[in-house]
ZAMARGU-4260 file (C-alpha; in steps of 0.2 Angstrom, whole numbers, plus 5000, padded with zeros to 4 digits):
<rodrens>
0) 4919/4935/5026 | 4931/4949/5033 | 4940/4936/5044 | 4944/4926/5029 | 4950/4941/5019
5) 4960/4948/5034 | 4968/4931/5036 | 4973/4930/5018 | 4980/4948/5018 | 4991/4945/5034
10) 4997/4929/5025 | 5001/4937/5009 | 5010/4952/5018 | 5021/4941/5029 | 5026/4929/5015
15) 5029/4943/5002 | 5040/4953/5015 | 5059/4951/5015 | 5060/4959/5032 | 5050/4956/5048
20) 5034/4966/5048 | 5029/4978/5062 | 5013/4973/5071 | 5005/4990/5068 | 5009/4989/5049
25) 4999/4973/5049 | 4985/4980/5058 | 4984/4994/5045 | 4980/4982/5031 | 4965/4973/5039
30) 4947/4977/5043 | 4946/4969/5060 | 4961/4977/5068 | 4956/4971/5086 | 4958/4953/5080
35) 4975/4954/5073 | 4982/4943/5087 | 4969/4930/5085 | 4972/4930/5066 | 4991/4928/5068
40) 4988/4914/5080 | 4977/4905/5067 | 4990/4908/5054 | 5003/4900/5066 | 4992/4885/5069
45) 4989/4883/5050 | 5007/4883/5046 | 5014/4873/5061 | 5013/4857/5052 | 5020/4864/5035
50) 5038/4867/5040 | 5035/4886/5043 | 5035/4895/5060 | 5027/4912/5063 | 5040/4921/5074
55) 5037/4937/5084 | 5052/4947/5089 | 5048/4963/5099 | 5035/4971/5088 | 5040/4962/5072
60) 5032/4947/5065 | 5039/4935/5051 | 5038/4918/5044 | 5054/4907/5046 | 5058/4890/5041
65) 5058/4877/5055 | 5074/4869/5059 | 5075/4851/5054
</rodrens>
């Protein structure tokens, strides 16, 4: 149950943010802090065929539209 909750929290924070979000800020929001990278990978896979990329730059993460 926490995995699903954590995944939804990460998704919501990333979509709601107008700026890239620091990895540590994402970790603070979820219960399973040690699984943040697995959850981000799951989000990346979930949106890969929806025209949205999960992009990591340095320690910042954001969603961006895929180029067409």
